[in-house]
N, C-alpha and C positions, 0 to 999 in steps of 0.2 A: 205331449206324453213321452216318457223315457223309461228305461229299465234301470232299476237300481238293485244293488245287492241287498238281499233281505237283512243281512247282519248290520247294514248301515242305517236302518230305519228304527228309530226310537219308538218303543211301545210303552214306555214308563212315564209319559207326560200327563197322566190323569185325563187322557183323551178318549177312554173307553166309556161311552155313555151307558152301555148295557150292564145289567147286574152281574152277568156271567157269560162265558163262552158256551155256546150250545154244541156239544160234542157231536150230536147226530147231524147237524148242518155241516160241520167240518168234514165229517165222513162222507156226506152227500157231494160236497164240493170236490173232495179228492177223487171220487168216482167220476165226476163230470170232467175234471182236469185230465184224468187218465185216458178218458174217451176222446180228448181233443176239443172239448167245448171251450169257447172264448168267454172270458170274463172281463168285466169293465175294469179299468185301472183303479188301484187304491189311491186314496187322496192323502198326500203328504204336504206339510208345511216346512219350508227351508228357511232358517234364520241366519244363514251364512256359515253355520257350523254344524247343525244338526237337522236331520230330516225327521219330523214329528208326524207319526201316523195319526190321521184325523178320521178316516173312514176306511174299513176294510180289515178288521181284526180277524174275521172268519176266513177271508181269502188268504191272508198271510199265514195263518195257522195251517190251512189246508196245503198251501204251497210248500211250507217247511216240512210238514209231514210226508209230503210226496217226494221229498228230496231235492227240491228245486232250490237253487242259490239266488235266483233273481226273480223280480216281479215287475209287471208294468205299473208305472205310477203316473198320476197327474200331479205335478209339482206346483204348489202355490207358494208365492213369497209371503212370509209372515212368521210370527213368533210362536212359541209354545202356547201362549194364551190364545192366539188367533186359531190355532189348531183345536184347542179345547172348545172355543165358542162355535167353530164349524161342526165339531162333533155332536153337539147337543141337537142338531137338526138332521144328522145323518139317519138314514133308514126310515124316515117319516113317510116316504112314498115308495120305497123299493127295498129289496133285500129281505132278510128274515124279519117276519112280523114281530114288532115290539110288544113285550108284555107290559102289563100295568106297572110292574116293578121297574122296567126300563124306562117308561115315561116319567115315573116319579123321580127316578135318579136323574134324568136329564133336566127336568123342571127345577129341581132343587139346586143343581149345579149352576143352571143359568141364572137363578136368582142371586147366587153367591159370586158370580163372575163379574168383573168390572164392566164387561160389555153389556150387561143386563141392568146395571145400576140406574141408568137414566131412562129405561124403557118402560112402557105401560104394560099392563097384564096382556092386552091384545097383541102387542108387538112381540113379546116373549112367546106367547102362544103360537103365533104364526111362524116364528123361527123354529120352535121345538116341534110343532106338529100336533098340538093338543088344543082343547077348548080354552076360552078365556076364563071360564069358571074354574077349571082345574088350576091354572096359575093363580088365580085369585085365592083359592082355598089354601094352596101351599104357601103363598106369600103371608096370609094371616097367621099360619102356624109358624113360619120361620121368623117373623118379625118379633116373636116372643123369645127368640134365641139370639146369641151374640154375633152370629156370622153373616147376616144379610147385609150386603153393600147397599147403602142407601144414597140417593142423590136429591138435592133439593130442586132439581130440574127434571122435567119429563118432556118427551115429545108427544104432542097431541096428534089426533088422527089426521089433522090437516097439515102436519109437518111442522107447526110452530112450537118453540120451546116454551114450556110453561114452568114457572117457579111455583112449587108446591109447598114451600117451606111453611107458609102461614095458613095453608088450608086446614080447616078444622080447629083452628085456634080461636079462642074467644078473646076479646079485647078486654084486658084487665082494668079493673076500676081504678080511677086516678087515686094515688096515695094521698092520704090525709097529711096535712102539714104536722110537724111535731108539736106536741103541747107546749104552750109558752112556759117558761121558768117562772118561779115565784116573783122574781124581780119585775117580770113583765106584766104580772096580774094586776088588775086594779085593786085598790085598797080594800074594797068591799068583799073581793074574792080571796084575798090573802088569808092563810091560816093564822088564827089568833093565838096569843100566848097560852090560853087556857085549853086550846084544842090541839092535842098531841097527834102528830101524823101516824098513820097505821105503820108500825115497824115491819109488818110482813110484806108490804107492797114492793119495796126495792128488792127483797129476796125473791119474790115471785117473778119479778121482771128479769132478774139476772138468771134464774133457772130457766125461764122460757127462752131466753137468748141462747143458753147453752144447749137446750133441747133442739132448737132450730138449727144450730150450728152442727150438732151431732147428726141430725137428719140429712143436712147437706153433705157432710162428710160420707155418710152411709151411701147416698145416692152417687157421690163421686167414686166410691169404692166399687159399687156395683157396675158402673159404666167402665171403670178401669178393667174390671175382671172380664167384661164383655169384649173389650178391645184386646185383652191378652189372648182370649180364646180365639178371636179372629186371626190374630197374628200367628198363634201357634198352629192353627189349622192351615194357614198358608205355608208356613215353614215345613210342615210335614206333608200335606197333601199335594201342594203346588211345587214347592222347591225340592221335595224328596228327601229332606233331611229329618227322617222320622226319628232317629236316635237322639238328635239334638233336641227336637221338639219334645220328645218324651221326657228327657232330662229336665228341661226347663220347667215343664208343667209339673213334674214331680217335686221339684225344688220349691216352686210356689205353693203347691198343695201342702208340703211339709211345713212351711212357714205358717200358713193359715191354720193348720192342725194344732201347731204349737200354741198360737194365740187362743184358739178355741178351748184347749185344755186349761190354760190359765184362767180364763173367764169363768169356765164351768166350776173350777175349784173355788173361786171367789163366791160364785153364786150359791153353791151348796153350803159353804161355810157360813154365809149370811143367813140362810134359812134352808134346812134340809128339804123342805116342800118344794123348793125351786127345781129340784131334780125332776119332779113330776110336772111342774108348770112349763119348764123349758125343754122338756123331752130329753134330758141328760141321761145317757146310758151309763150304768154302773160299770167301772172297769175292774175287772178281777185279776189279781196278781197271780 
């Protein structure tokens, strides 16, 4: 344990798992400090340059409001990310009782954290201090969003590493070989001079291929936007570059909005009823 200047401790590393500071608790702590009560040291992580607060936001705030310049600290070696992971399990057994909102915030953050990517619901639940079902519920909700960090490997209850990449997947049916060309067909199967081939068949095949390609591109675009949201979230919430993240996201949104307007105009020009079918809002000048 050592005493550190409060001014040297970073509070902006995304390590506050609570939804908000409880002012009444800060006031109570200030009274206890004034009466000489001993408080456990706050937990900080030192990465060689910065001290990141991982547990003790109310104690820090009370000490500051009391006019103190230093505070007792338990210093751990680790990065900002290590401090964040530690913070998700803070106060699960002591300190101010956590609200449901506090627990929700901690679980969601743990699911997004690299440290939780390879852990089971039970392991995350044990770290955060909630039930397995709580983690399972939030994971199901979060997996529909772009931010959850997933891993193809999980650690089982017996400590073994399990590859879960193929769990739940069905084995696809073997692909049929391509149909033989007319040169490969037996004479009895070949098209005779009097039987003209259906001229629509090649067109349908070509259209089907284009539809399939468009579907693949659409899925690729959706995955790209999910990854963009993940990266922008990291840039703002973790790296602290909120202005840059906001600018990049605004630029991307503007580009997409321009494309949307172009397609909407084409759709309405082709058939005014498309405005109703596609939910196109009328723009008033």
